[in-house]
N, C-alpha and C positions, 0 to 999 in steps of 0.2 A: 355754964358748965353743963347744965341739963340739956340746953339746946344743942350743944356740941355732941353729947352722947346720942341724942335722938338722930342727929344727922349722920353720925358714924354708923348707926345700925340701919339706916335707910338706904334705899337705892338711888337717892339723889346724887348728883355729881358732887364729889368731894374736892375741896381745895387742898391738894396734896402739897406737902413740903418736899424738897428734893429727896430727903431720906425715906419718906413714906410712899413715894411714887412707885407703882408696880413696874416690874421688869418689862412687861408688855401689856397692852390693853387686854382686859379679860381675865387677868390674874389678880389675886387680892393684893391690897396695899401692904406695905411693910410697916406695921405698927408694933409698938411694944405693948405686951399684955402682962397683967399680974399673974403670979404663979398659979392661982386656982383656975384662971381661965385657960392658961396653957395646958394644964392637966386635962381640963374638959375637952379642949381641942384635940389633944392626943388620944383620949379615949374614943372620941367620935371618929377620928381618922382610922383607928384600928377597926372599929365597928363597921364603917362604910367599906373599908378595904376588904375585910373578910366577907361582907355581904355580897359585894360585887364578884369576888373570886369564887365563892361557894355556889353561886347560881349555876355555873357550868360544871364545876368540880363534882357536885352531887350527882349530876346526870352522867358525866363521863366515868365516874368511879363505880356506877351501879347499872351499867347498860344491860348486863345479863338479867338482873332482877327486874328491871323495868321492861325488858323485852317480854318476859313471861307475864308480868302484871298487865301490860297493855295488849298482849296477844300479837306481837310483831315478830317478824323474822329478822335475822342479823343485818340484812341490808337496810331494812326499814328503821330499826332502832339506831343505826349509825347516822341517820339523817338528823337526829335531835341535836347532838353537839355540832354537827356540820352547819345546820341552820343558824345556830347561835354565832358561830365564827363568821359565817357569810355576811351578816350585818355588822357584827362587832368590828370587823377588819376595815370597814370603809367609812363608818359614820363619823369618825374623828375629823374627817375633811370638813364637815359642817359645824361640829360642836364648838370648835375654837371660835369661829366667827359668830356663833350664837352668843357665846359669853361676851365677846367684844361689843356686840351691838345692843344686847338686852341686859347685860349685867349678870352678876353671880347669883343674886337672890332668886330671880325667876328661873335661872338655870337649875339651881339646886332643888327648889321646890317642885318644878315641873318634872324633872327627870327622876328624882327619887320617888315622887308620887306616882309617876308612870310605871316605874319598876315595881312598886308595891301593888298597883292594880294588876299588872301582868302576872306577878307571883300569885295573887289571889285567883286570877283566871286559870292558872295551872290546875287548880283543884277541880275544875269543871271540864278539863281537856280529856274527853272520853274516847276520842278516836284519833287516828293517825294524822289527819289533816289539821285538826285543831291543835294538836300537840306541836306540830311543826310551826304553825303560825305563831303560837305563843312563844316558842323558843327563839324564833327569828326576831320578834319584837323585843324580847328580853335581851338579846345581844346588843341591840341599839341602846337600850336604857342602861345596861351594865357598863358600857363604855364611858358613860357620863360619871358613873360611880367611881371609876378608877381615878379620873382626874380630880373629882371632888375630894376623895380620900387623900390624894396628894396635897391639895390645897389646905386641908385641915391640918395635916401633919406639918406643913410649913409654918403654920401659926403656933404650933406647939413648942417650937424651939426658938431661941433667940435669933435675931437677924444674922449674926455672924455664923450660925450653923445652918443656914437655909439649904445649902447644898447637901449637907448630911440629912436634912429632913426630906429632901427629894429622894434620896436613896432609901430611906425608911419607908416613905410613902409608896414608892413603886414596888418595894419588896414585900410588903404586908399581904397583898392579894396572892402572891406566889405561895404563901403558907397555907392557902385554903385547900389545895389538892390533898396533901397528906392528912389534913384535919378532916376532910370529907370522908376519906377511907377509914379514919380512926373511929368515928362515931356513927357512920351511916348504917352499919349492921344493926345497931340498937334501934335506930329509927325505922328501918324496914321491918324489924320484928314486931313493932307496935301495930302498924296498920298498912303494911306493904308500901307501895310507891306513893300513896297520898301523903304519908307522913313526911316524906322528903320535901314535897312541895309546900306542905303546911309549915315546916320549919323555915323554908326559904321565905315564905310570906311573913312569918313572925319577925325574922331578922330585918326584912325590908320595912315593916311597919315601925319597928324600933328606930331604924335609921332615919325614917321620915320624921318621927317625933324629935329625934336629936337635932336634925338639921333645922327644923322649925324653931327649936328652943334656943339654939346658939348659932347665930349667923356668922358667915365669913365677913371680914372687913370689906369695905366698898372697893370698887375697881374703877379704872378709867373706861369710859364707853366711847366708842367711835362708830360711825356708819361703816359697817364692814361688808355686808352682802352686796353683791352685784348680780345682775340677771344671768350672766354667763356662769356664775358659780353653780347654779342649779342645773344648767345644761351639762357642765362637766360632771357633776355628781350623778346625773341621770345616765351618763355613759360609763363612768368609772365604777359605780356601785354594782351594776349587773355584771360587769366584766370580772370584778374581784369575786363576786358571788359564784359565778360559773366556774372560775378557777378553783375555788374552795370545794365546790361540788365534785369536780373531777378528781382533785387530789384526795378528798376524803372517801369517795366511793370507788375509786379506780381499782383498788386491790380486792374489793368484794365482787364487783361485776367482772373483773379482770380487764386490764388496760386495753387490750386489742379485741375484746369479745363483744363489747356493747357499742352499738352504733351511736347512742346518744352522747357518749364521751367525745367522739369526733365532732358531732354537731355542736356541742357545748364549746369546744375549743374554737371551732370555726366562727362562732358568734362572738366569743369573749375577746379574741385577739383583735379583730377590727374595732370593737367598742373601745378597748383600752388604747389602741393607736389613735383613734379619733379624739379621745379625751386628752391624751398627751399632746396631740397636734394643736388643739384649741389652746391648751395651757401654754404651749411654747410660743404662741403668737400674741399672748395677752400682756397688757401693760402691768396689771396687778394679778398675777396668777395664783391660784390655789396651790398648784404644783409647779415649783420653779424647776423646769426640766434641765436648764443649763447647769444649775447648782447640783441637782440630783445626779446629773451625768458626769460630774467631776470625778477625778480619779480617787480622791480622798473619800468621798461619799460612797462610791462604788465599792471600794475596799471595805468600808464600814458595813455596807449592806451584805456583802458576801460573808464576812466574818460573823455578823449577827445571825444570818440565816443558818450558817453551818453550826453555830453554837446552839441554836434552838433545836436543830436536828439531833445533834449528839446528846443533848440533854433529855431527849425523848427516851433514852435508855431506861430510865427508871419506870415511867408509866407504861411503856410497852414491853421492854425487855425483861426486867426483873419480875414484874407482876405477871407477864405472860408465861415466863418459865415456871413460876410457882403454881400458876393455874394449871399448866400442862402436867404438873406433878401431883395434881389433885387437891391443892389448897385453895381457899377462897378468902373473902374479906373477913370472915369470922376468925380466921387464924392469923390475920396480919396485924393484930392489935399492937404487939410489942414492936414489930418492925416499923409501923408508921408512927408510933410514939417517938421512936428514935429519929425517924425522918423529919417529923414535925419540929423536934427540938433542934436538929441540925439546920433546918431551914431558918428558924429564928436566929440561930447563931450566925448563919451566913449574912442575914440582913444587918445584924448589929455589927459584926466584924467589918462588913463593907462600909458602913457609915463611920465607924471609928477610925479606920485606916485610910479613909478617902484622901486623896491628894490630886487636885485638879491638874497638876503638872505631870502626873504619871498615871493617866487613866488606862493606858494600854496594859500596864503590868497586872492589875487585878483580873482583867479579862483573860490574859494569857495564863495566869496562875490557876484560875477556875477551870478553864478548859483542859489544862494539863492534868489537874486532879481527876477529871472525868476520864481521860485516857488511861491513867493508872487504875482507877476503879473498874472500868469496863474490861480491861485486860485481865484483872484478877477474877472477875466474874466469868470469864470465858473458859474456866476450868471446872464448870459445874458438872455434876453427875446426877444419876437418878437417886442418890442419897442426899442431895442438896435440899435444904429446907430454909425457911426464913432466917434462923439464927446464923447460918453461914453467910448471909448477905447483909448483916447489920452494919458492918464497918464500911463496905463499899457503897451501900445505898446512903449511908450518912454522908459520905464524901460527896456523892452526886447531889444530894439535897442541899448541902452547904454550898456547892459550886453554883447551883441554879440561882439561888438568891444573892450570892456574892457577886455574880457576874452582871446582873441586870442593871443595878444602879449606875456603876461606872460606864456601862454601855450607853445608857440613856444620856448621861452627862457628856460623854464623848461627842455625840452628835449634836446635843443641845448647845454646847459651847460654840461649836463651829457654826451652827445656825444663827446664834445671836451675834457672832462676829460679822456675819454678812448682813445683819439687819433683822428687825422683828418680823418682817414679812416672810422670812425663810422658816420661821418656827412651824407654821402650818404645814409646810412641805415636809419638814422633818418628822413631826408628830404623825402625819399620815403614813410616811415611810416606816417609822418605827412600829406603829400599831400593826401595819400590814405584815411586816417581817416577823413579828412575834406570833401573830395569829396563824399566818400561813406556814411559818416555820414549824409550829407545833403540829399542825395537820400534816405537813410534808414529812416531818420526822417519823411520825407514826406510819405514813404511807410507804416511805422508803424502807424502813426497817421491817414493816409487815410484809412487803413484797419480797424483800430479800429472804426473810424467814420462810415464806411459803416455797420459794424456789429451792432453797437449801434443804427444806424438809422433804420435798419430793426427791431430790438427789440422794439424800441419805437413806430415805425409805427404799428406793430402788436398789441401792447397794446392799442394804441389810437383807431384803427379800431374796436377792440373788444368791446370798450365802446360806439361805435356809433350805436344806435338802431334806425332804420328808423321810428319806431312807437313812439319814444320819442317826446313829443310835442316841446321840445327845438330844437331837430334835425330838425324836420319838419319846424319849424319857420325859422331856419337858411337856409334851402334849399330854402324856399319860398322867403326869403330876397335876396338870391343870384340870384334867377330867376327874381325878380323884378328889379335888377340892369341891366339886359340885355334885359328886356321886350321892351325897346325902339327900339331895333334892331332885336329882335327875336319875331315875332308875334305869333307863335304857342305856346300855354301854355305848352304842353308836352315837347317841345324842351327847353323852358325857364326853366322848372323844372329840366330837365337833366343838363342844364348849371349851375343851382344852386347847384346841387349835385357835379358837377365837381369842382366848386369853393370851396366847402367844402372839397373835397378830396385834392385839392392843399393846402388848409390851414392846413390840418392834416399832409401832407408831410412836409410842412415848419416847423410846430411845432416839428415834429420828428427830423428834421435836427438840429434845435436849441438845443434840448435836447442832441442830439448826440455830437454836438460841445462842449457843456458844459461838457460832459463826457470826451472828448478829453482834455479839459483844466485841468480837475481834474487829469487825467493821467499824463499830463506834470508836474503839480504841485507835484504829488507824486514822480515821477522820479527825478525831480530836488531837492526835499527835501532829497531823499535818497542819491543822489550824494553829496549834501552839508554835510550831516551827516557823510558820509564815509570819505570825506576830513577832516572834523573836527576831526574825530577819528585818522586819520593818523597824523595830525598836533600835536594832544595831545600826541600821542605815541612818536613822534620824540622829542618833548620838554621834555618829561619825561626821555627818554634815554640820551638826552644831559645833563640834570641836574644830572643824575646818573653818567655819565662819568666825569662831572666836580667835583663831590664829590670824586670820586675814585682817580682822579689825584691830588687833593689838600691834 
């Protein structure tokens, strides 16, 4: 018995029974655990999931504060989350084969340990270049934490609930964004930006200790890496990184104004084409281009990408609107408490209601909720504050976590039907879609908001006539507000005109955000109708096939 336990917790090859054998090499075996060990696995899964999610969420939620603390301009601070996504979106291509060849134990200790070291290195990132380097390296390490948290969650539930565990495991990191906005103001108040990085380091250190204390069950190991894998990755990773840079920075430099955007695309497209060409002609490809190009997977990719774009409504649209109205993270406490609770509810509801035979329905339901919530938000005014957005943002938060698990399983089940080799292709696709979809959503909505703000601003300014008695009265009222500190009547009138100009800009921004919400509602409604059409067609074909066979 003692010998068996030592072998179980070692990285030696394990003689699996048919029930214990992993679904694919590199994933943990299917063992039964006592209740206390399941609870421990579940706690560690939540810890690792939140650690991996908070790494980027803390930076993304506090770019304004970090910008001031590090002395950067808006375009420079935007590189921090972009650098994270640039590496995070592509590294899964190699991580799966690493687990398959070297096992779960080295994978867990190496990458959690690496993440801990990088989080510690954040404390010494004093300039722009070092901060970028550390964020990029953190993106690679954090990708491993996502899959590791998923595996720990799979051990926390009985074998019959493994699919529900996958939904929970993939949903937990999504709760990190509202959690970061919830408590980051208190962290920043302690010691500015260094406290954020210190908190990230503390979570990483606790995660490393937990992973070292409680191992995952053993896995099957196979010789996975081939020389061409590294050539493909050397082409694929820079291409994805350049696309992320263009998408993330395009609206800051403006799409047609910066020459480097054109050069980046000119380099990225041939690199990606070369990587896909190599994979298309390989016997054992990392990216199975024929399967990825099939109609079912193309539809899945389009729907997932569109879903990630419309789900950006919360982080860009709602937060942007409230910021334009003069609010900040310190005033979002109640809002993001509600969002956090709704995110947890979405994860739990998705796991409880999971039906592998009806995976399209929860995706359709979640995106439909976004359409309703975004349309309701499109009637915002200059009197709108966080309480008016509680219900709609709770719906969107619920939809974000409710949609992700079924979306993952939809593609995973189709990959497993084609063989274990297709899983790498799917995981690479899914990771890229979610990472680039998040960036792309912010880029699309941000670009549209800028265009609409300029349009509304021009329309408002055209209607402001200095000879209009109402305009004159408004300028004089603004001047009267500052008359106590500005004694010169001419300067006071100029200040009144400036106040009127700022009010016009604020109103233009509000109208632009309303246009963004309507765009999100239209896109979400279109995706929902598309999924409804596909579901109806499948049901009709199934009925026709049943009649033909009877």
